[in-house]
C-alpha positions in Angstrom: -22.9 -1.1 -12.8 -19.9 -3.4 -12.7 -17.2 -4.2 -10.2 -13.7 -5.5 -10.8 -11.5 -6.7 -8.0 -7.8 -6.0 -8.6 -5.4 -7.9 -6.3 -2.1 -6.3 -5.2 -0.2 -8.7 -7.5 -2.1 -7.4 -10.5 -4.7 -10.2 -11.0 -8.1 -8.9 -11.8 -11.5 -10.6 -11.7 -15.0 -9.5 -12.4 -17.1 -9.7 -9.2 -20.4 -8.0 -10.5 -21.9 -7.1 -13.8 -20.5 -7.4 -17.3 -17.2 -6.2 -18.7 -16.1 -6.7 -22.3 -12.6 -5.2 -22.1 -9.3 -6.6 -21.1 -9.1 -7.1 -17.3 -5.3 -7.1 -17.3 -5.1 -3.7 -19.0 -7.6 -2.3 -16.5 -5.6 -3.7 -13.6 -2.3 -2.3 -14.8 -3.7 1.2 -15.6 -5.6 1.3 -12.2 -2.5 0.4 -10.2 -0.5 2.9 -12.2 -3.0 5.7 -11.6 -3.5 5.1 -7.9 0.3 4.8 -7.4 0.7 8.2 -9.1 -2.0 9.7 -7.0 -0.5 8.3 -3.8 3.0 9.7 -4.8 1.6 13.1 -5.7 -0.4 13.5 -2.5 2.1 11.9 -0.2 -0.6 9.8 1.4 -2.2 6.4 0.8 -5.6 7.0 -0.8 -8.4 4.7 0.3 -11.0 5.9 -2.3 -10.7 7.7 -5.6 -13.7 8.8 -7.7 -13.3 9.7 -11.4 -16.1 11.4 -13.4 -16.7 10.8 -17.1 -19.5 12.1 -19.4 -21.9 9.2 -18.9 -20.5 7.3 -15.9 -18.2 7.4 -13.0 -15.5 5.1 -11.7 -14.9 4.7 -8.0 -11.8 2.9 -6.7 -11.9 1.5 -3.2 -8.8 0.2 -1.5 -9.3 -2.8 0.7 -7.2 -3.5 3.9 -5.1 -6.1 2.1 -4.1 -3.6 -0.6 -6.6 -4.8 -3.3 -8.7 -2.3 -5.2 -12.3 -2.6 -6.1 -13.1 -0.7 -9.3 -16.8 0.1 -9.6 -18.2 1.7 -12.7 -21.5 3.3 -12.0 -23.9 6.1 -13.1 -23.2 9.7 -12.2 -24.5 11.1 -8.9 -23.4 8.4 -6.5 -21.1 9.4 -3.7 -18.2 7.4 -2.5 -20.1 6.5 0.6 -23.0 5.2 -1.5 -20.6 3.1 -3.5 -19.0 1.7 -0.3 -22.4 0.8 1.0 -23.2 -1.0 -2.3 -19.8 -2.8 -2.3 -20.4 -4.1 1.2 -23.5 -5.9 -0.1 -21.5 -7.9 -2.7 -20.8 -11.5 -1.8 -17.3 -12.1 -0.4 -14.6 -12.8 -3.0 -13.1 -16.3 -3.0 -10.0 -16.9 -1.0 -6.9 -15.5 -2.6 -4.4 -18.1 -3.7 -0.9 -16.7 -3.5 0.8 -17.5 -6.8 4.4 -18.8 -6.9 6.8 -16.1 -7.9 8.1 -16.5 -11.5 11.8 -16.7 -12.2 11.2 -14.4 -15.1 10.8 -10.6 -14.6 7.7 -9.3 -16.3 8.0 -5.9 -17.9 5.1 -3.4 -18.2 5.0 -4.2 -21.9 4.6 -7.9 -21.1 1.9 -7.2 -18.6 -0.1 -5.1 -21.1 0.7 -7.7 -23.9 2.1 -5.0 -26.1 4.3 -5.9 -29.1 7.2 -3.6 -29.4 
């Protein structure tokens, strides 16, 4: 089981477990997916659960707009994941970054060479 905290500004940090992938890519794809789900449903989702062959991913929206992405074994409900997430130590205080004068494109955010 691992948990990644994705801030509203796109910064991501591992808060539990191990993760060998690129956190920036995960953050960008997570924000794109939940934005699409919100737009399609016309509501603001607070929890989304996706099932894969061997694992599940549950996304939990915090009051401040951050998402907690929890990868876990199959069979856990959203309520069980919420209960587990509440046992995690609090994340460090969020430092608001200074806005950049440069506009970052999606390709820049994903570090894609075009």
